[in-house]
C-alpha positions in Angstrom: 12.3 -7.6 -6.8 10.0 -4.8 -4.8 6.9 -4.4 -6.4 5.8 -7.0 -7.7 2.3 -8.2 -7.8 2.6 -11.4 -6.5 4.5 -12.6 -3.0 7.2 -15.5 -1.9 8.7 -17.1 0.7 11.7 -17.2 1.7 14.7 -19.9 1.4 13.1 -22.3 3.9 8.8 -21.9 2.5 7.9 -18.9 5.2 7.1 -16.4 3.1 8.4 -13.2 2.6 7.0 -10.7 4.6 9.9 -8.3 4.4 9.3 -7.6 1.0 5.8 -7.7 1.2 6.1 -5.3 3.9 8.2 -3.1 1.7 5.8 -3.6 -0.8 2.7 -2.6 1.1 4.6 0.4 2.2 5.8 2.3 -1.0 2.0 0.9 -2.6 0.4 2.9 0.1 3.0 6.1 0.6 1.2 6.6 -3.6 -2.2 6.3 -2.7 -1.4 9.0 -0.1 0.4 11.7 -1.8 -2.0 10.6 -4.6 -5.3 11.1 -2.9 -3.5 14.8 -1.3 -2.8 16.1 -5.2 -6.3 15.2 -5.7 -8.1 16.7 -3.5 -6.1 19.9 -4.0 -6.5 19.3 -7.5 -10.6 20.4 -6.9 -10.0 22.4 -4.3 -11.2 20.1 -1.5 -8.6 21.0 0.3 -9.5 24.4 2.5 -9.2 21.8 5.7 -5.9 20.1 5.8 -7.1 18.0 9.2 -10.3 16.3 6.6 -7.3 16.2 3.6 -4.8 14.8 6.0 -7.3 12.3 7.1 -8.8 11.2 3.3 -4.9 10.2 2.0 -4.1 8.5 5.6 -7.6 6.6 5.7 -6.8 5.7 1.8 -2.6 5.1 2.6 -4.2 1.6 4.7 -7.2 0.1 2.4 -3.8 0.9 -0.5 -1.0 -1.2 2.5 -3.9 -4.4 3.8 -5.0 -4.6 0.7 -1.0 -5.3 -1.1 -0.8 -6.9 2.2 -3.6 -8.9 1.3 -2.7 -9.6 -2.8 0.9 -10.7 -1.9 -0.3 -13.3 1.2 -2.8 -15.5 -1.7 -0.7 -14.4 -4.8 2.1 -16.9 -3.4 3.8 -20.4 -4.3 2.3 -23.3 -2.9 4.5 -24.5 -0.4 
């Protein structure tokens, strides 16, 4: 199941990195575009490079946070 907050294991009890990376990428993409929309809504996208930098930082932080959460929330071996 995609976009589940808990990580899961493969059949051999190893962590399912593929599922976790896909979920993290989806959430990072949502964060990226949410920041761009927010900056545009309040008129702060006069300099697009700064907006893209802010959105990229937010996306990177979201990606790492989702991976950390999924890695910590899984069944014990």
